[in-house]
C-alpha positions in Angstrom: 18.6 -34.7 2.4 21.7 -32.4 1.7 23.6 -31.5 4.9 26.4 -29.2 5.5 27.9 -27.1 2.8 24.7 -27.2 0.5 21.7 -27.6 2.8 20.8 -24.1 2.3 20.9 -24.6 -1.5 18.7 -27.5 -0.9 16.3 -25.5 1.3 15.9 -22.8 -1.3 16.1 -24.9 -4.5 12.3 -24.6 -5.1 12.3 -21.1 -4.5 15.2 -20.6 -7.0 13.6 -22.9 -9.7 10.3 -20.8 -9.4 11.8 -17.4 -10.1 10.9 -16.1 -13.6 13.4 -16.4 -16.4 13.1 -12.8 -17.0 13.3 -11.6 -13.4 14.9 -8.2 -13.6 17.9 -7.2 -11.2 15.9 -4.7 -9.4 13.4 -7.4 -8.1 16.0 -9.9 -6.8 15.3 -9.5 -3.5 12.6 -11.9 -3.4 10.6 -12.6 0.0 11.0 -16.3 -0.6 14.8 -16.0 -0.4 15.2 -13.9 2.9 17.3 -15.2 5.4 16.9 -12.4 8.1 15.6 -9.1 8.6 16.8 -7.0 11.5 16.0 -3.3 11.3 17.1 -1.8 8.0 19.3 -4.9 7.4 18.1 -7.6 5.2 20.1 -10.8 4.4 19.2 -13.1 1.4 20.1 -16.4 0.1 21.9 -16.6 -3.0 24.0 -19.8 -4.0 27.5 -18.7 -2.9 28.1 -21.9 -1.1 30.8 -23.4 -3.3 34.4 -23.7 -1.7 37.4 -24.5 -3.9 39.4 -26.4 -1.1 42.5 -26.7 -3.3 43.0 -23.0 -4.1 46.2 -21.4 -3.3 44.7 -17.7 -3.2 41.5 -16.6 -1.6 40.0 -13.1 -2.7 37.6 -12.0 0.0 34.9 -9.2 -0.7 32.6 -7.6 1.5 29.3 -9.2 0.3 27.6 -9.9 -3.1 25.6 -7.1 -4.3 22.3 -7.2 -6.3 24.1 -7.8 -9.6 26.1 -10.7 -8.3 23.0 -12.1 -6.7 21.0 -11.9 -9.8 23.7 -13.6 -12.0 24.1 -16.5 -9.5 20.4 -17.0 -9.0 19.7 -17.0 -12.7 22.7 -19.6 -13.2 21.5 -21.7 -10.4 17.8 -21.5 -11.8 19.1 -23.0 -15.0 21.1 -25.6 -13.5 18.4 -26.9 -11.0 15.8 -26.9 -13.6 18.2 -29.0 -15.8 18.5 -31.5 -13.0 22.1 -30.9 -12.2 23.4 -31.8 -8.6 23.5 -29.2 -6.1 27.2 -29.2 -5.9 27.6 -28.5 -9.7 25.0 -25.8 -9.6 26.7 -24.1 -6.6 29.9 -24.2 -8.5 28.7 -22.8 -11.6 26.7 -20.0 -9.8 29.9 -19.1 -7.7 32.0 -18.6 -10.9 29.3 -16.9 -12.9 30.0 -13.2 -11.9 33.4 -12.9 -10.0 35.1 -9.6 -10.2 34.0 -8.4 -13.8 34.7 -4.9 -15.2 37.3 -2.3 -14.2 37.5 -3.6 -10.7 39.2 -6.7 -12.0 41.9 -4.6 -13.6 42.8 -2.8 -10.7 42.9 -6.0 -8.6 45.2 -7.8 -10.9 47.5 -5.0 -11.2 47.9 -4.7 -7.3 48.2 -8.6 -6.9 50.9 -8.7 -9.6 52.6 -5.7 -8.1 53.1 -7.5 -4.7 54.3 -10.7 -6.3 51.4 -12.9 -6.1 51.6 -13.9 -9.9 55.5 -14.6 -9.5 54.9 -16.8 -6.4 52.0 -18.9 -8.1 54.2 -19.3 -11.3 51.9 -17.2 -13.5 52.7 -14.3 -15.8 49.9 -12.4 -14.2 47.0 -13.1 -11.8 44.6 -12.2 -14.6 44.6 -15.9 -15.7 43.3 -16.9 -12.4 39.8 -15.8 -13.8 40.0 -18.3 -16.5 42.7 -20.8 -17.4 44.1 -21.0 -13.8 40.9 -20.7 -12.0 41.6 -23.9 -10.1 44.2 -21.7 -8.0 41.7 -19.2 -7.0 38.7 -19.2 -4.4 36.6 -16.2 -4.3 34.3 -15.5 -1.2 32.9 -12.7 1.0 33.1 -11.6 4.6 29.3 -11.9 4.5 28.8 -14.8 2.2 25.0 -14.1 1.5 23.9 -10.7 0.0 23.3 -8.0 2.7 21.3 -4.8 1.9 20.7 -1.9 4.1 17.5 0.0 3.4 17.2 -1.9 0.3 20.7 -1.0 -0.9 23.9 -2.9 -1.4 25.8 -2.9 2.0 29.1 -1.1 1.7 30.7 -2.5 4.8 30.5 0.7 6.9 27.0 1.4 8.3 26.3 -0.7 10.4 29.7 -1.9 11.5 30.7 -5.3 9.9 31.5 -6.7 13.4 28.0 -5.6 14.8 25.0 -8.2 14.9 23.6 -9.7 13.1 26.6 -9.5 10.6 29.3 -10.8 12.8 27.4 -14.0 13.3 27.7 -14.8 9.5 31.5 -14.0 9.7 31.9 -16.4 12.5 29.8 -19.0 11.0 30.3 -18.9 7.3 33.7 -17.0 6.5 35.5 -18.8 9.4 34.4 -22.1 7.7 35.3 -21.0 4.3 38.9 -20.0 5.2 39.5 -23.2 7.3 38.5 -25.4 4.3 40.9 -23.6 2.0 44.0 -24.1 4.4 46.7 -23.7 1.9 45.9 -20.4 0.4 47.0 -16.8 1.0 44.1 -14.7 2.1 43.4 -11.3 0.4 40.9 -9.2 2.1 39.8 -6.6 -0.2 39.6 -3.2 1.7 39.6 -2.2 5.3 36.0 -3.3 6.2 36.9 -6.9 5.0 40.3 -6.6 6.7 38.6 -6.0 9.9 36.3 -9.0 9.6 39.5 -11.2 8.7 41.3 -9.7 11.7 38.4 -10.5 14.0 38.9 -14.3 13.1 42.7 -13.9 13.8 41.9 -12.5 17.3 39.5 -15.3 17.9 42.4 -17.7 17.1 40.6 -19.4 14.2 42.8 -18.1 11.5 46.7 -17.5 11.4 47.6 -14.0 10.8 50.5 -15.2 8.5 47.9 -16.3 6.0 46.3 -12.8 5.7 47.4 -10.0 3.3 46.0 -7.3 5.6 46.1 -3.7 4.2 45.2 -4.5 0.7 43.1 -1.6 -0.7 39.6 -2.2 -2.3 40.0 -2.3 -6.1 36.9 -0.5 -6.8 37.5 2.4 -9.2 35.5 4.6 -6.6 38.2 4.1 -4.0 40.0 7.4 -4.3 42.5 6.4 -1.7 43.4 3.1 -3.6 46.8 4.2 -5.1 48.2 6.1 -2.2 47.2 3.2 0.2 48.8 0.7 -2.1 52.0 2.5 -2.6 52.2 3.1 1.2 51.6 -0.6 2.1 53.3 -2.4 -0.9 56.6 -3.4 0.7 55.0 -4.8 3.8 52.4 -6.7 1.7 55.3 -8.0 -0.6 57.0 -9.3 2.5 53.8 -11.2 3.4 53.4 -12.7 0.2 57.2 -13.8 0.1 57.2 -15.4 3.4 53.8 -17.3 2.9 54.9 -18.7 -0.3 58.3 -19.7 1.1 60.5 -17.2 -0.5 61.9 -15.0 2.3 62.7 -11.4 1.2 
């Protein structure tokens, strides 16, 4: 029996292998994958358990949405039906759909703009998503997909630090970040920043590791540029100190 990191993947492996090959994204919230239901909040399992412990940068989103959930499940279905080990299936699923589209371009530009690429010895952080992927770990404040009234959770209502959500932060996010112990942590947006700050207050995470104040890179974030400009110098100082290059 699998324990620890991949115990949930083992628990849900049969349900994942049983998913139809042509499962539409709109039907990804299968009852067989439900972890918890509390009022309008439903939390589902999807294979986002892999942790790249040797990474030097961690990007933290709010929670996987229906699209990411669908991509990860279909990848895991393929690998599990092929008989691949749980760890391999988890790694493939995790890498299958990270930060695609316009959001990635905004993210790369801001990371480069506060000096992350230079401190990692890269020409641009864009290479972290392909050639230099071993340097990157991606995760979410809420590791498993959260939906509110059937819609992707945005991080605002209910509050991220309310039950049952805060329990997932205390258990899974804390474990994630503890395992990637030599990496700078970049929480994407204020809701994720609040989750990371919560772990700092609990004493399970060092504030020096956290690039707090980083704007969410979504194209829908109309305040992104203003917030980035206002916080850029402070964030760059954090980057410099963490990577051992004082300003």
